[in-house]
Residue frames relative to the residue before (quaternion, step in Angstrom):
aa qw qx qy qz dx dy dz
X 1.0000 0.0000 0.0000 0.0000 0.00 0.00 0.00
X 0.4291 -0.7075 0.5023 0.2512 3.56 -0.96 0.89
X 0.7233 -0.4277 0.2992 0.4521 3.58 -1.28 0.04
X 0.0958 -0.7869 0.6093 0.0172 3.54 -1.08 0.85
X 0.2621 -0.7140 0.6201 0.1923 3.54 -1.30 0.41
X 0.0916 -0.7764 0.6224 0.0367 3.56 -0.97 0.92
X 0.0570 -0.7984 0.5990 0.0212 3.57 -0.97 0.84
X 0.0498 -0.7568 0.6515 0.0171 3.52 -1.25 0.65
X 0.0128 0.8195 -0.5663 0.0865 3.57 -0.40 1.28
X 0.0083 0.7843 -0.6202 0.0151 3.56 -1.01 0.83
X 0.0404 -0.7912 0.6101 -0.0105 3.57 -0.90 1.00
X 0.1479 -0.7908 0.5916 0.0531 3.57 -0.93 0.97
X 0.1059 0.7933 -0.5905 0.1034 3.56 -1.00 0.80
X 0.3034 -0.7233 0.5935 0.1803 3.53 -1.33 0.41
X 0.2356 -0.7801 0.5679 0.1155 3.56 -0.64 1.15
X 0.1640 -0.8054 0.5660 0.0640 3.58 -0.73 1.11
X 0.7535 0.1318 -0.1181 0.6331 3.58 1.29 -0.34
X 0.3960 -0.7501 0.4674 0.2493 3.63 -0.53 1.09
X 0.3441 0.7174 -0.5597 0.2315 3.52 -1.24 0.57
X 0.6677 -0.5277 0.3500 0.3914 3.58 -1.26 0.02
X 0.0180 -0.7509 0.6597 0.0225 3.52 -1.35 0.51
X 0.2993 -0.7504 0.5657 0.1653 3.57 -1.19 0.59
X 0.1437 -0.7755 0.6129 0.0476 3.54 -0.95 1.00
X 0.0629 -0.7834 0.6183 0.0119 3.58 -0.83 1.02
X 0.2664 0.7720 -0.5219 0.2465 3.56 0.10 1.33
X 0.5753 0.6185 -0.3747 0.3822 3.61 1.22 -0.29
X 0.6179 -0.5094 0.4435 0.4024 3.55 -1.26 0.47
X 0.4689 -0.6438 0.5220 0.3050 3.58 -0.97 0.82
X 0.8300 0.2390 -0.1740 0.4730 3.55 -0.96 0.87
X 0.6172 -0.5713 0.3509 0.4117 3.60 1.23 -0.09
X 0.2306 -0.7559 0.6019 0.1147 3.53 -1.38 0.10
X 0.6129 -0.5501 0.4115 0.3904 3.56 -1.24 0.43
X 0.7807 0.0417 -0.0042 0.6235 3.55 1.07 -0.81
X 0.1996 0.7699 -0.5955 0.1127 3.56 -0.94 0.85
X 0.1293 -0.7828 0.6084 0.0181 3.51 -1.16 0.77
X 0.1447 -0.7770 0.6102 0.0552 3.55 -0.82 1.08
X 0.0428 -0.7620 0.6453 0.0339 3.57 -1.03 0.81
X 0.0925 0.8119 -0.5593 0.1398 3.55 -0.23 1.33
X 0.5494 -0.6246 0.4358 0.3437 3.62 -1.16 0.45
X 0.7742 0.1396 -0.0960 0.6098 3.60 1.27 -0.16
X 0.6095 -0.5585 0.3939 0.4018 3.64 -1.11 0.50
X 0.3113 -0.7803 0.5103 0.1839 3.63 -0.71 0.98
X 0.2565 -0.6899 0.6462 0.2018 3.51 -1.36 0.38
X 0.2742 -0.7951 0.5215 0.1438 3.59 -0.65 1.08
X 0.0961 -0.7560 0.6462 0.0394 3.53 -1.05 0.93
X 0.1846 -0.8025 0.5632 0.0690 3.58 -0.75 1.08
X 0.1659 -0.7847 0.5945 0.0579 3.54 -0.85 1.08
X 0.7043 -0.4258 0.3302 0.4621 3.57 -1.30 0.00
X 0.7826 0.2891 -0.2733 0.4788 3.53 -1.30 0.55
X 0.6246 -0.5946 0.3237 0.3893 3.58 1.23 0.41
X 0.3742 0.7317 -0.4924 0.2865 3.61 1.26 0.09
X 0.0993 -0.8086 0.5796 0.0176 3.58 -0.87 1.01
X 0.1249 -0.7794 0.6121 0.0469 3.55 -0.81 1.06
X 0.2091 -0.7410 0.6253 0.1269 3.55 -1.00 0.90
X 0.1520 -0.8029 0.5744 0.0485 3.59 -0.54 1.22
X 0.0731 -0.8105 0.5807 -0.0212 3.55 -0.75 1.15
X 0.3053 -0.6848 0.6231 0.2229 3.55 -1.21 0.63
X 0.1493 -0.8540 0.4975 0.0296 3.55 -0.21 1.33
X 0.3175 -0.7208 0.5803 0.2071 3.59 -0.93 0.89
X 0.6313 -0.5107 0.4033 0.4220 3.56 -1.27 0.19
X 0.5759 0.5805 -0.4463 0.3636 3.54 -1.24 0.54
X 0.5874 -0.5579 0.4473 0.3790 3.56 -1.35 -0.03
X 0.0326 -0.8109 0.5825 -0.0467 3.54 -0.92 0.99
X 0.2050 -0.7342 0.6317 0.1412 3.53 -1.37 0.34
X 0.1543 -0.7418 0.6468 0.0876 3.54 -1.06 0.88
X 0.0142 -0.8076 0.5894 -0.0141 3.57 -0.87 0.92
X 0.0534 -0.7771 0.6270 0.0035 3.53 -1.08 0.86
X 0.0039 0.7710 -0.6358 0.0350 3.54 -0.85 1.08
X 0.1407 0.8039 -0.5644 0.1243 3.57 -0.87 0.88
X 0.1164 -0.7571 0.6381 0.0778 3.50 -1.36 0.38
X 0.0669 0.7883 -0.6095 0.0505 3.53 -1.04 0.80
X 0.5782 -0.5804 0.4459 0.3605 3.54 -1.24 0.50
X 0.2401 -0.7434 0.6090 0.1373 3.53 -1.14 0.74
X 0.1496 0.8177 -0.5331 0.1572 3.53 -0.13 1.30
X 0.6902 -0.4474 0.3585 0.4414 3.54 -1.33 -0.01
X 0.1850 -0.7843 0.5856 0.0878 3.58 -0.87 0.94
X 0.3829 -0.6881 0.5635 0.2497 3.55 -1.05 0.78
X 0.4939 -0.6833 0.4498 0.2947 3.57 -0.79 0.98
X 0.4319 -0.7094 0.5070 0.2308 3.54 -0.88 1.04
X 0.4753 -0.6696 0.4940 0.2860 3.56 -1.05 0.77
X 0.4082 -0.6875 0.5490 0.2435 3.55 -1.16 0.68
X 0.2370 -0.7951 0.5454 0.1192 3.58 -0.60 1.14
X 0.6800 -0.4761 0.3568 0.4286 3.56 -1.30 0.20
X 0.6135 0.5363 -0.3471 0.4643 3.60 1.06 -0.70
X 0.6285 0.5227 -0.3278 0.4736 3.59 1.04 -0.79
X 0.6430 0.5493 -0.3201 0.4270 3.54 0.91 -0.95
X 0.6877 0.4639 -0.2772 0.4848 3.57 1.00 -0.83
X 0.7160 0.4831 -0.2697 0.4257 3.56 0.71 -1.11
X 0.8022 0.3619 -0.1646 0.4454 3.56 0.73 -1.07
X 0.6013 0.4641 -0.4147 0.5011 3.56 1.19 0.60
X 0.5598 0.5996 -0.3875 0.4206 3.60 1.29 -0.01
X 0.5549 -0.5584 0.4760 0.3921 3.60 -1.20 0.38
X 0.0708 -0.7809 0.6182 0.0555 3.57 -1.23 0.50
X 0.8115 -0.3355 0.1745 0.4455 3.56 -1.34 0.19
X 0.8119 0.2271 -0.0982 0.5287 3.60 0.73 -1.06
X 0.7138 0.3767 -0.2372 0.5406 3.58 1.28 -0.04
X 0.0195 0.8360 -0.5462 0.0498 3.60 0.44 1.24
X 0.1061 -0.8521 0.5108 0.0423 3.55 0.52 1.22
X 0.5920 0.5829 -0.3684 0.4172 3.59 1.14 -0.50
X 0.6854 0.4477 -0.2836 0.4993 3.61 1.26 -0.22
X 0.7008 0.4524 -0.2608 0.4860 3.62 1.27 0.04
X 0.2879 0.8216 -0.4594 0.1762 3.54 1.28 0.36
X 0.6678 0.5242 -0.3204 0.4202 3.58 0.82 -0.94
X 0.6641 0.5048 -0.2981 0.4639 3.57 0.92 -0.92
X 0.7110 0.4728 -0.2787 0.4396 3.58 0.75 -1.04
X 0.6921 0.4880 -0.2938 0.4433 3.57 0.84 -0.93
X 0.6901 0.4846 -0.2977 0.4476 3.59 0.90 -0.84
X 0.7387 0.4252 -0.2343 0.4675 3.59 0.96 -0.79
X 0.8424 0.2178 -0.0514 0.4902 3.57 0.87 -0.95
X 0.5257 0.7002 -0.3888 0.2866 3.59 1.18 -0.42
X 0.7534 0.4025 -0.2225 0.4700 3.60 1.06 -0.66
X 0.4166 0.6835 -0.4918 0.3426 3.58 1.19 0.21
X 0.6340 -0.6474 0.2781 0.3187 3.59 -0.99 0.85
X 0.8250 0.0138 0.0207 0.5646 3.64 0.98 -0.60
X 0.7179 -0.4734 0.3022 0.4114 3.55 -1.32 0.32
X 0.6470 0.5267 -0.3462 0.4291 3.60 0.89 -0.79
X 0.6792 0.4705 -0.3048 0.4738 3.60 0.86 -0.89
X 0.6262 0.5359 -0.3391 0.4535 3.61 1.06 -0.66
X 0.6842 0.4735 -0.2969 0.4685 3.60 0.84 -0.95
X 0.6607 0.5018 -0.3183 0.4586 3.59 0.91 -0.84
X 0.6395 0.5061 -0.3271 0.4774 3.59 1.06 -0.67
X 0.6224 0.5280 -0.3347 0.4710 3.60 1.05 -0.72
X 0.6537 0.5116 -0.3120 0.4622 3.59 0.90 -0.93
X 0.6647 0.4972 -0.3049 0.4670 3.58 0.92 -0.88
X 0.6693 0.5058 -0.3081 0.4488 3.59 0.90 -0.92
X 0.6767 0.4843 -0.3016 0.4653 3.59 0.86 -0.92
X 0.6438 0.5271 -0.3222 0.4516 3.58 1.00 -0.78
X 0.6904 0.4539 -0.2722 0.4932 3.58 1.11 -0.67
X 0.6954 0.4986 -0.2809 0.4347 3.59 0.98 -0.84
X 0.7605 0.3554 -0.1915 0.5086 3.59 0.97 -0.83
X 0.2770 -0.7087 0.6212 0.1874 3.54 -1.20 0.65
X 0.3588 -0.7134 0.5566 0.2293 3.56 -0.95 0.89
X 0.0580 0.8005 -0.5861 0.1107 3.57 -0.49 1.25
X 0.3785 -0.7363 0.5167 0.2182 3.58 -0.48 1.21
X 0.8164 0.2322 -0.1935 0.4920 3.56 -0.87 1.01
X 0.5136 0.6527 -0.4255 0.3595 3.60 1.23 -0.02
X 0.7717 0.3540 -0.2638 0.4577 3.53 -1.28 0.37
X 0.3300 -0.7099 0.5787 0.2285 3.53 -1.34 -0.24
X 0.6624 -0.5265 0.3510 0.4010 3.60 -1.21 0.37
X 0.6881 0.4741 -0.2919 0.4653 3.61 1.17 -0.35
X 0.4674 0.6856 -0.4483 0.3325 3.63 1.22 -0.09
X 0.1866 -0.7561 0.6130 0.1331 3.56 -1.01 0.82
X 0.7686 -0.3895 0.2383 0.4480 3.57 -1.28 0.01
X 0.6323 0.5233 -0.3385 0.4602 3.59 1.03 -0.70
X 0.6278 0.5294 -0.3299 0.4656 3.59 0.95 -0.87
X 0.6761 0.5034 -0.2904 0.4529 3.57 0.88 -0.97
X 0.6694 0.5070 -0.3158 0.4418 3.57 0.84 -0.95
X 0.6740 0.4878 -0.2961 0.4691 3.58 0.95 -0.84
X 0.6612 0.5010 -0.3055 0.4675 3.60 1.05 -0.72
X 0.3313 -0.7811 0.4717 0.2402 3.59 1.13 -0.61
X 0.7551 0.2664 -0.1877 0.5689 3.58 1.22 0.30
X 0.1646 0.7820 -0.5901 0.1149 3.52 -1.25 0.42
X 0.4668 -0.6117 0.5367 0.3463 3.51 -1.35 -0.33
X 0.8057 -0.3456 0.1689 0.4505 3.56 -1.29 0.06
X 0.6427 0.5250 -0.3381 0.4439 3.61 0.93 -0.84
X 0.6548 0.5214 -0.3078 0.4524 3.57 1.07 -0.78
X 0.6166 0.5290 -0.3377 0.4753 3.59 1.01 -0.81
X 0.6702 0.4995 -0.3018 0.4585 3.59 0.91 -0.93
X 0.6519 0.5253 -0.3242 0.4404 3.60 0.91 -0.85
X 0.6563 0.4991 -0.3222 0.4651 3.60 0.93 -0.82
X 0.6603 0.5056 -0.3105 0.4604 3.59 0.89 -0.90
X 0.6496 0.5163 -0.3191 0.4579 3.59 0.90 -0.89
X 0.6621 0.5184 -0.3109 0.4431 3.58 0.87 -0.93
X 0.6790 0.4855 -0.2962 0.4642 3.59 0.89 -0.90
X 0.6220 0.5271 -0.3412 0.4678 3.59 1.05 -0.68
X 0.6864 0.5077 -0.2971 0.4276 3.57 0.83 -0.95
X 0.5746 0.5887 -0.3828 0.4204 3.59 1.08 -0.65
X 0.7706 0.3243 -0.1745 0.5201 3.59 0.93 -0.86
X 0.5869 -0.6621 0.3200 0.3389 3.55 1.23 0.79
X 0.4433 0.6137 -0.5114 0.4067 3.56 1.03 0.83
X 0.3914 -0.7167 0.5139 0.2628 3.63 -0.55 1.05
X 0.0588 0.7904 -0.6048 0.0777 3.58 -0.92 0.93
X 0.0486 -0.8123 0.5810 -0.0179 3.56 -0.98 0.89
X 0.5056 -0.6675 0.4882 0.2458 3.52 -1.28 0.67
X 0.0452 -0.8030 0.5942 0.0069 3.58 -0.98 0.85
X 0.2453 -0.7198 0.6325 0.1473 3.55 -0.97 0.96
X 0.0183 -0.8267 0.5589 -0.0618 3.57 -0.79 1.03
X 0.3822 -0.5882 0.6292 0.3348 3.45 -1.49 0.02
X 0.1144 -0.8292 0.5468 -0.0181 3.54 -0.88 1.02
X 0.2056 -0.7741 0.5888 0.1088 3.62 -0.05 1.21
X 0.7369 0.3603 -0.2951 0.4900 3.56 -0.91 0.95
X 0.5202 0.6444 -0.4111 0.3810 3.59 1.25 -0.28
X 0.0418 0.7859 -0.6158 0.0373 3.58 -1.02 0.81
X 0.4596 -0.2891 -0.8174 0.1925 1.55 -1.32 2.13
X 0.5539 -0.6397 0.4257 0.3204 3.56 -1.09 0.76
X 0.2225 0.7333 -0.6139 0.1893 3.56 -1.01 0.93
X 0.6414 -0.3713 0.4109 0.5310 3.55 -1.24 -0.41
X 0.1785 -0.7900 0.5800 0.0869 3.58 -1.10 0.66
X 0.2100 -0.7683 0.5931 0.1175 3.56 -1.24 0.52
X 0.0061 -0.7656 0.6423 -0.0351 3.54 -1.03 0.94
X 0.2912 -0.7465 0.5453 0.2462 3.60 -1.18 -0.30
X 0.2881 -0.7147 0.6080 0.1912 3.50 -1.34 0.42
X 0.1006 -0.7793 0.6173 0.0391 3.54 -1.09 0.81
X 0.4836 -0.6748 0.4853 0.2744 3.53 -1.18 0.66
X 0.0194 0.7720 -0.6328 0.0569 3.55 -0.75 1.15
X 0.8380 -0.0801 0.0145 0.5395 3.59 -0.64 1.13
X 0.7447 -0.4627 0.2253 0.4249 3.54 0.90 0.96
X 0.7112 0.3732 -0.2662 0.5329 3.60 1.24 0.28
X 0.4959 -0.6726 0.4764 0.2736 3.55 -1.24 0.60
X 0.0138 0.7746 -0.6317 0.0280 3.56 -0.96 0.98
X 0.4426 -0.7259 0.4794 0.2174 3.55 -1.12 0.77
X 0.0462 -0.7801 0.6239 -0.0058 3.57 -1.10 0.84
X 0.0596 -0.7906 0.6094 0.0069 3.56 -1.20 0.58
X 0.2729 -0.8020 0.5130 0.1385 3.57 -0.31 1.27
X 0.5846 0.5731 -0.3920 0.4197 3.62 1.17 -0.28
X 0.2217 -0.8075 0.5138 0.1863 3.60 1.07 -0.68
X 0.4078 0.7677 -0.4240 0.2542 3.59 1.22 0.39
X 0.7928 0.1122 -0.0680 0.5952 3.60 1.20 -0.31
X 0.5499 -0.6138 0.4344 0.3635 3.61 -1.04 0.63
X 0.4829 -0.6961 0.4497 0.2829 3.56 -0.82 0.98
X 0.5906 0.5992 -0.3662 0.3976 3.60 1.12 -0.60
X 0.7131 0.4507 -0.2554 0.4724 3.61 1.16 -0.52
X 0.4898 0.6899 -0.4268 0.3193 3.61 1.24 -0.11
X 0.1172 -0.7722 0.6209 0.0668 3.57 -1.16 0.69
X 0.4574 -0.7234 0.4600 0.2363 3.54 -0.78 1.11
X 0.1664 -0.7400 0.6429 0.1066 3.53 -1.16 0.80
X 0.8007 -0.1230 0.1485 0.5671 3.59 0.65 -1.12
X 0.1793 -0.7844 0.5916 0.0507 3.54 -1.18 0.73
X 0.2266 0.7889 -0.5517 0.1477 3.58 -0.98 0.76
X 0.7483 -0.3827 0.2838 0.4615 3.55 -1.31 -0.21
X 0.7592 -0.1522 0.1318 0.6189 3.56 1.09 -0.81
X 0.7877 -0.3419 0.2101 0.4674 3.60 -1.25 -0.18
X 0.5545 0.6176 -0.3985 0.3903 3.61 1.14 -0.44
X 0.7049 0.4582 -0.2596 0.4751 3.60 1.14 -0.58
X 0.7690 0.4024 -0.1705 0.4666 3.60 1.18 -0.32
X 0.2642 0.7950 -0.5121 0.1896 3.62 1.18 0.42
X 0.4249 -0.7182 0.4860 0.2598 3.59 -0.93 0.85
X 0.7818 0.1304 -0.1007 0.6013 3.61 1.24 -0.27
X 0.0394 0.7825 -0.6190 0.0541 3.57 -0.87 1.02
X 0.3153 -0.7271 0.5747 0.2041 3.57 -0.85 0.94
X 0.1612 -0.8029 0.5722 0.0439 3.55 -0.99 0.94
X 0.8049 -0.0884 0.0389 0.5855 3.55 1.20 0.53
X 0.6347 0.4883 -0.3362 0.4956 3.56 1.22 -0.37
X 0.2522 -0.7107 0.6187 0.2201 3.54 -1.37 0.06
X 0.0750 0.8163 -0.5646 0.0964 3.55 -0.83 0.96
X 0.3281 -0.6790 0.6168 0.2256 3.50 -1.38 0.36
X 0.3061 -0.7551 0.5509 0.1808 3.57 -0.67 1.09
X 0.2376 -0.8220 0.5097 0.0903 3.57 -0.65 1.14
X 0.7265 -0.4037 0.2411 0.5011 3.60 1.22 -0.24
X 0.1479 -0.7826 0.5976 0.0926 3.53 -1.30 0.24
X 0.1615 -0.7350 0.6431 0.1418 3.52 -1.33 0.35
X 0.0864 -0.7817 0.6173 0.0184 3.55 -1.05 0.84
X 0.0142 0.7725 -0.6346 0.0198 3.55 -0.94 0.94
X 0.0559 0.7820 -0.6164 0.0734 3.57 -0.73 1.10
X 0.0101 0.8033 -0.5924 0.0610 3.56 -0.72 1.11
X 0.1629 -0.7649 0.6156 0.0970 3.54 -1.23 0.56
X 0.0415 -0.8065 0.5897 0.0051 3.54 -0.96 0.82
X 0.5172 -0.0735 -0.8360 -0.1679 1.45 -2.40 0.68
X 0.8001 0.0424 -0.0388 0.5971 3.64 1.18 -0.29
X 0.5482 -0.6077 0.4587 0.3461 3.55 -1.25 0.41
X 0.4400 -0.6840 0.5057 0.2878 3.60 -0.99 0.75
X 0.4630 -0.6321 0.5358 0.3146 3.55 -1.32 0.28
X 0.0604 -0.7919 0.6074 0.0176 3.59 -1.03 0.79
X 0.1104 -0.8190 0.5615 0.0414 3.58 -0.34 1.23
X 0.5760 -0.6427 0.3504 0.3638 3.60 1.30 0.17
X 0.6050 0.6164 -0.3467 0.3659 3.59 1.23 -0.19
X 0.6749 0.5137 -0.2792 0.4502 3.59 1.20 -0.44
X 0.3984 -0.6556 0.5775 0.2791 3.53 -1.19 0.62
X 0.0465 -0.8175 0.5727 -0.0382 3.57 -0.66 1.15
X 0.2705 -0.7516 0.5840 0.1444 3.53 -0.95 0.96
X 0.3462 -0.7424 0.5439 0.1819 3.54 -1.02 0.87
X 0.4290 -0.7130 0.4940 0.2520 3.58 -0.80 1.03
């Protein structure tokens, strides 16, 4: 049997006003084996890039959502960048205000010879400039806030990299993933950038090998990839656990290879 990724996710919450909510925790595009345990029958909504949202009508009370799945971890062919991608993913967005980071991006990366060298230089710079601090920042911080603070978590690293890429007209998008090897284990965020007309994955945190990553959701920034969204209900989030493992062993990632995300 070839390499596989297994995930086990559990989320607990207390609903104080009944109504619908959307959970985005499933592997994008499906899995060979998966099991959903929800307090109500879900309705699945499928978005572009294979993102799958499970919409539940939640009654009041305390509930647990659980997702278990396994899928093969194989070589992925890099997806082509379309004209719609070129337009959408070079524009500023909620957490990636690239229009406010022009001076930094152009002076540091604008004169490098090609997109690959520019993206790799951005990843290296962000990895050196930012400190990874668990619990730092806030859900409302954008890339400028993070860069000025000099610290953040994975979503913040991705937002800064995406913003700097977009300034120099390199399409870049945010991806929520499962990341075997991540410590502490949780949902993880990386980004994809367009190199020679195809999408490749990068991670300035360097916390997990990119070859083991599995896509959950894709969008302009974290606003498009939330794992839980209330759609009329009110709830108190009580916590979550995430376990993602890959076997038979984790690959090595020295950062030098272009890797496509499945």
